C-alpha positions, 0 to 999 in steps of 0.5 A: 128365785126372782125378785120382784119390784122396782126402783124408782129414780126422780130428778128436776130442776125449776125456774121461777123469776119476777123480772118485773112487779106484774111479770112472772115467768117459770119453767121446770124439768123433772125426769122419772126413771124405773127399773125392775121387775113386776107379777104380769099375768099373759092371756093365752086366747085359746081354750084350756089357756085362761092365762099365764103368770109371769114376770113383766121386765120394767125400764121406763124413762118419763120427761115432764117439762112446764113453761110459762109466763104470767102477767096481771096488771089492775085491769087485765091478767093473762097466763100463758103455759106449756106443758109435755110428757114424754114416756119412754119404755125401753122394752117393746114386746114380752115373750113367754114360754109355757113351761108345761107345754108339750108337742102340738095341739099346745102352745108354746108361747105367748107374747104381749105388746108392752106400753108404747112410747108417747108424748103429750103437748099442752099450750093453754092460754087464759085470760081475764079482764075487769068490767063496770060494776065489779064484773069480770071477763074471763076466757081460755084456750087450749090445744093438746096433741097426743101422740104414739109410735109403736109397730103392731106385733105378728098375732101369734109367735107359734107355728103350727096347728092348734085345734083345726086352726093354723097358725103359721 
């Protein structure tokens, strides 16, 4: 028997201060961790092998960071904020055996690349100013950068020939 399911643990800290009547500072950090296993359907891209039901191990950590400041006066308001998210997967690939595979021409193993580590950064500025005749001028700018860096995996973990196609 296999145990399916996962445990999720979340912890965090936050800070919020108003050092002056028109100024607010804030920051927070949370860490989310998941460990366990869940059902996983692995594809086999060859005739006669539609999919294999197997188990995906889970070992994820996600770090979330936010920080910012808000200033509000009678005629002018501004909000500057940063948000970051950093995902880490401790398991890079999943490899499985086909339990009923016999000598060629059948596939003996499958492999799938799992979720890559990735980062997100967002910096945002919002401003507004009061205008005559109860008008309001608003504007904002935001810059976001998302990155991931995961090595490509080989297209197969099998060797030999399947249906006239060399897998080596």
